[in-house]
C-alpha positions in Angstrom: 21.0 27.9 -22.7 19.1 28.3 -19.4 17.1 25.1 -20.2 20.2 23.0 -20.7 20.5 20.3 -18.1 24.2 20.7 -17.2 23.5 24.4 -16.3 20.2 23.8 -14.5 21.1 20.5 -12.6 22.4 20.5 -9.1 26.0 19.1 -8.9 24.6 15.8 -7.4 22.3 15.3 -10.4 25.0 14.9 -12.9 26.7 11.5 -13.5 29.7 10.6 -11.3 33.0 11.7 -12.7 34.8 8.4 -12.3 34.3 5.3 -14.4 31.2 3.4 -13.2 28.9 0.5 -14.2 26.0 1.0 -11.7 24.8 4.4 -10.5 22.3 4.2 -7.6 20.3 7.3 -6.8 18.4 7.2 -3.6 16.0 10.2 -3.4 13.1 11.4 -1.4 9.7 12.0 -3.0 9.9 15.0 -5.4 13.7 15.3 -5.0 14.3 15.3 -8.8 15.4 11.7 -9.3 13.1 11.0 -12.2 14.3 14.1 -14.0 17.8 12.8 -13.5 16.9 9.5 -15.2 15.2 11.1 -18.1 18.0 13.6 -18.7 20.5 10.8 -18.5 18.6 8.6 -21.1 18.3 11.6 -23.5 21.9 12.3 -23.0 23.2 8.8 -23.7 20.8 8.4 -26.7 22.1 11.6 -28.2 25.7 11.1 -27.3 25.9 14.2 -25.0 29.2 13.5 -23.2 28.6 15.8 -20.3 25.3 14.1 -19.4 25.6 10.6 -20.7 29.3 9.9 -20.9 29.0 8.3 -24.3 26.6 7.3 -27.0 24.4 4.3 -26.3 21.9 2.8 -28.8 20.1 -0.1 -27.0 18.6 1.1 -23.7 16.2 -0.7 -21.3 13.6 1.3 -19.3 12.3 -0.8 -16.4 9.4 0.3 -14.2 7.2 -1.4 -11.7 4.5 -1.9 -14.4 4.3 -1.0 -18.1 1.9 1.8 -17.2 4.5 3.2 -14.7 7.3 2.9 -17.3 5.3 4.9 -19.8 3.4 7.4 -17.6 6.3 8.3 -15.4 9.6 7.5 -17.2 8.4 8.5 -20.7 5.4 10.8 -20.7 5.5 12.1 -17.1 6.1 15.8 -16.2 9.8 14.9 -15.6 10.0 12.1 -18.1 12.0 11.6 -21.2 9.6 13.4 -23.5 9.5 16.4 -21.3 13.2 16.5 -20.9 13.9 16.3 -24.6 15.0 19.5 -26.3 16.9 19.0 -29.5 14.8 16.1 -30.6 11.9 14.3 -29.1 12.0 10.5 -29.7 9.1 8.8 -31.4 7.1 6.4 -29.2 6.0 3.1 -30.9 3.2 1.9 -28.8 2.9 -1.6 -30.4 6.6 -2.3 -29.8 6.7 -0.5 -26.5 9.8 1.5 -27.4 11.2 5.0 -28.0 13.0 5.6 -31.3 15.5 8.5 -31.9 16.3 9.7 -35.4 19.9 8.5 -34.9 18.8 5.0 -34.4 19.0 4.8 -30.6 16.1 2.9 -29.0 14.8 2.6 -25.5 12.5 -0.4 -24.8 10.0 -0.5 -21.9 9.9 -3.5 -19.5 7.8 -4.3 -16.4 9.1 -5.9 -13.1 5.9 -8.0 -13.3 7.4 -10.0 -16.1 11.1 -10.7 -15.5 11.3 -13.3 -18.3 10.6 -10.5 -20.8 14.2 -9.6 -20.3 15.4 -12.9 -21.5 16.8 -12.6 -25.0 17.1 -8.8 -25.5 20.5 -7.2 -25.0 21.4 -3.7 -24.0 24.3 -1.3 -23.5 22.4 0.8 -20.9 19.4 0.7 -18.6 17.4 3.0 -16.4 15.6 1.3 -13.5 13.0 3.4 -11.8 11.6 2.9 -8.3 13.4 -0.4 -7.9 12.2 -0.7 -4.3 8.6 -1.1 -5.7 9.3 -3.8 -8.2 7.1 -6.8 -8.0 9.8 -9.3 -8.7 12.9 -7.2 -7.8 15.5 -10.0 -7.6 14.4 -11.9 -10.6 14.0 -8.7 -12.8 17.4 -7.4 -11.7 19.1 -10.8 -12.4 17.6 -11.0 -15.9 18.8 -7.4 -16.7 22.3 -8.2 -15.7 22.5 -11.0 -18.1 21.2 -8.7 -20.9 23.5 -5.8 -20.2 26.3 -7.0 -22.5 26.6 -4.6 -25.5 29.1 -1.9 -26.2 32.4 -1.0 -24.6 31.1 0.1 -21.2 27.6 -0.9 -20.4 25.9 1.3 -17.7 22.8 1.2 -15.6 21.2 3.9 -13.5 18.7 3.2 -10.6 16.4 5.9 -9.3 14.3 5.0 -6.3 13.1 6.0 -2.8 14.9 3.7 -0.5 13.3 0.8 1.4 15.1 -1.9 3.4 14.9 -4.6 0.7 17.6 -7.3 0.3 18.5 -6.1 -3.3 19.0 -2.5 -2.2 21.1 -3.5 0.7 23.2 -5.6 -1.5 23.8 -2.7 -3.9 24.7 -0.4 -1.0 27.2 -2.9 0.2 28.9 -3.1 -3.2 31.8 -0.8 -3.2 31.8 -0.6 -7.0 28.3 1.0 -7.1 28.2 4.8 -7.3 25.7 6.1 -4.8 24.0 9.5 -4.6 21.4 10.5 -2.0 18.9 13.5 -2.4 16.4 14.9 0.0 13.1 16.3 -1.1 14.3 19.6 0.5 17.0 19.8 -2.0 14.5 20.3 -4.8 12.4 23.0 -3.0 12.7 25.4 -5.9 10.6 23.1 -8.2 8.0 22.0 -5.7 4.5 23.6 -5.2 4.5 26.5 -2.7 3.6 25.2 0.8 4.2 21.5 -0.1 7.2 21.0 2.0 5.8 22.7 5.1 2.5 20.7 4.8 4.3 17.4 4.3 6.9 18.0 7.0 4.1 18.8 9.4 2.5 15.4 8.7 5.5 13.2 8.5 8.5 15.3 9.7 9.1 13.3 12.9 8.2 9.9 11.7 10.3 7.0 10.3 8.3 7.1 7.1 9.2 10.8 6.7 12.9 10.0 7.0 12.5 7.4 4.3 10.2 9.2 1.9 11.6 12.7 2.4 15.1 12.3 3.5 15.9 9.1 1.5 17.2 7.3 4.6 17.5 3.5 4.5 15.7 2.5 7.7 16.5 -0.9 9.0 14.0 -2.9 11.0 14.5 -2.7 14.8 16.0 -6.0 16.1 13.3 -7.9 17.9 10.5 -5.8 16.6 7.2 -7.7 16.2 6.5 -6.2 12.8 8.8 -5.3 9.8 8.7 -2.7 7.1 8.3 -5.4 4.5 5.3 -6.7 6.4 3.8 -3.3 6.2 4.3 -3.2 2.5 2.8 -6.6 2.0 -0.2 -5.8 4.2 -1.4 -2.7 2.2 -4.4 -3.2 -0.1 -6.9 -0.5 -1.2 -9.3 -3.2 -2.4 -11.4 -3.5 0.7 -14.3 -6.0 0.4 -17.6 -5.9 2.2 -17.0 -6.2 5.9 -19.3 -8.2 8.2 -18.1 -6.6 11.4 -16.4 -3.3 12.3 -15.1 -2.1 15.7 -13.4 1.0 17.1 -10.8 0.3 19.7 -10.0 2.9 22.3 -6.9 3.0 24.5 -7.3 6.0 26.8 -4.3 7.8 28.4 -3.5 7.4 32.1 -4.2 11.1 32.5 -5.5 14.2 30.7 -2.6 16.5 31.4 -0.6 18.2 28.6 2.2 15.7 29.2 0.0 12.6 29.1 0.3 9.9 26.5 -1.8 9.9 23.4 -5.2 8.3 23.2 -5.0 5.3 20.9 -8.0 5.1 18.5 -7.9 2.5 15.8 -10.7 1.1 13.7 -10.7 -2.4 12.1 -13.1 -4.8 10.4 -13.3 -8.4 9.3 -14.6 -9.8 6.0 -16.4 -13.0 5.1 -13.1 -14.8 4.5 -11.8 -14.1 8.0 -9.3 -11.4 6.9 -8.9 -8.4 9.2 -8.8 -4.9 7.8 -7.3 -1.9 9.6 -9.4 1.0 8.5 -8.4 4.1 10.4 -6.0 5.5 12.9 -7.3 8.5 14.8 -4.9 8.6 17.6 -4.1 12.0 19.0 -2.5 13.9 21.9 -2.9 15.5 24.3 -6.2 13.9 24.9 -8.8 15.0 27.4 -11.7 12.6 28.1 -14.4 14.5 26.3 -12.1 14.9 23.3 -11.2 11.3 22.9 -14.7 10.2 23.5 -16.0 12.6 20.7 -13.4 11.4 18.3 -14.1 7.7 18.9 -17.8 8.2 18.6 -17.4 10.2 15.3 -15.3 7.4 13.9 -17.8 4.8 15.1 -20.6 6.7 13.2 -18.5 7.4 10.1 -17.6 3.7 9.6 -21.0 2.5 10.8 -19.2 0.3 13.2 -20.8 -2.3 15.5 -19.3 -1.2 18.9 -16.5 0.6 20.6 -14.0 -1.6 22.5 -12.4 0.4 25.4 -9.6 -0.6 27.7 -10.5 0.2 31.3 -7.3 -0.5 33.1 -6.5 3.2 33.6 -10.0 4.7 33.8 -12.3 1.9 35.0 -16.0 2.6 34.7 -15.2 6.3 33.9 -14.3 5.3 30.3 -17.8 4.0 29.5 -19.4 6.8 31.4 -17.5 9.5 29.4 -18.6 7.8 26.1 -22.2 7.5 27.3 -22.2 11.2 28.3 -21.4 12.1 24.7 -23.8 9.5 23.0 -25.5 6.9 25.2 -26.7 5.0 22.1 -23.2 3.8 21.3 -22.5 0.2 22.5 -19.3 -0.1 24.5 -17.4 -3.3 25.4 -15.0 -2.8 28.2 -11.8 -4.9 28.1 -9.1 -5.2 30.8 -5.5 -6.2 30.1 -4.4 -9.2 32.3 -1.2 -9.7 30.4 1.8 -7.5 29.4 1.7 -5.5 26.1 4.1 -7.8 24.3 2.1 -11.0 25.2 -1.1 -9.3 24.0 0.6 -8.2 20.8 2.4 -11.3 19.8 -0.8 -13.3 18.6 -1.8 -10.2 16.5 1.6 -10.0 15.0 1.3 -13.8 14.1 -1.9 -12.9 12.2 0.1 -10.5 10.1 2.7 -13.2 9.4 -0.1 -15.5 8.2 -1.3 -12.8 5.8 -4.6 -12.5 7.6 -4.6 -8.7 8.3 -4.5 -6.0 5.6 -4.3 -2.3 5.8 -6.8 -0.4 3.8 -4.5 2.7 3.6 -1.0 3.7 4.6 -0.9 4.7 8.3 2.6 6.2 8.7 2.5 6.9 12.5 0.9 3.5 13.3 3.3 1.6 11.0 6.3 3.4 12.6 5.1 2.4 16.0 4.5 -1.2 15.0 7.9 -1.5 13.5 9.5 0.0 16.6 7.7 -2.3 19.1 9.8 -4.9 20.6 10.1 -6.9 23.9 11.1 -3.7 25.8 8.4 -1.5 24.3 9.2 1.4 22.0 12.8 2.5 21.6 12.0 6.0 22.9 10.3 4.7 26.0 6.9 6.1 25.1 3.6 4.2 25.6 2.6 2.3 22.4 -0.8 3.8 22.2 -1.5 3.1 18.6 -0.3 -0.5 18.9 -2.4 -1.0 22.0 -5.5 0.2 20.2 -4.7 -2.0 17.1 -4.2 -5.0 19.3 -7.6 -4.5 21.1 -9.4 -4.0 17.7 -8.1 -7.1 16.0 -8.2 -9.2 19.2 -11.9 -8.4 19.5 -12.6 -9.3 15.8 -10.7 -12.5 15.8 -11.7 -13.7 19.3 -15.3 -13.3 18.4 -14.8 -15.2 15.3 -13.3 -18.0 17.4 -9.9 -18.5 15.8 -7.9 -15.6 17.0 -6.1 -14.4 20.1 -8.1 -14.5 23.2 -8.8 -11.4 25.4 -10.5 -11.1 28.7 -13.7 -9.2 28.5 -15.2 -7.7 31.6 
């Protein structure tokens, strides 16, 4: 009895009590939303009224890819197979479907192929991580046309929120039942220490509010970068780079209240695409500390040089670096325009698809998406953005087709 979902689930993990067609579950990472979807599918396939509110026989399971649909929704630790108790369905790999003894079936689909939903018809669907779907709008539209069997077709969506047009449209639809769950809500079933560790890394960032607290974060009006641009810029397939630089934006002072020291590394490949490789920004930053960190990053990435802004420190910046390692080449740069004017050409490179991120840099992306004509919304210095702009400006200016900077 203790294993039965209605007894173990939190109240918010059970289906809405009223009559509904679409159930949207916005959850943080590890909040239990996948288990909700798996239990709901098992419930409707087996006709368990308290879980599924009816008996459904033709179910669509849609993930970002076929691999995600099987490895997360079906075979994952919180998937349909793990959640099954009375009877585990049989998986038919050749037909990409689950089959229960009572005749209920659940077919797997990928958002990479919306047209695969043309033709099939369903009475229920579970859509997982809709915010990651490759062709979200087209896949969703094709599903709606196919959801036409039975007396009351239903569809459940489990996803971490992102400010995508489709999710915004669903949230604005008053007929959609919406549930929100934080990662914190599922503390009992997470690894010891996980929440403390992840909160320490992302607790005060916009990414943390999105990924942990399931907040739908809109782009700041007038910001030079958007969340969607950050999603599109990410790629882990970094090619061979022909030039790498480490950009350094030292703070105005070294007191405990000083701004952070911006340290960002970037490279450029043979096709002229820029790659952001690292963000080592930290605070509070004393001169010998930021010099050591920049030099360590220079050696780790086998960079060509360090680009250092000298508006605040003048010759002292190069001297501090030389005192730590006089073999490191340093190019001093001086800002002769405002931060926004310097950043706009770099933002244009992102719009043209000419800059990629080799990893996710939460704090840097937060700052980029918060940087507008009046700076950051909190009034802080955009240290990470400054370092990013210097790094990419150096790479593209030397190539001859990017934003120009004054080198002194």
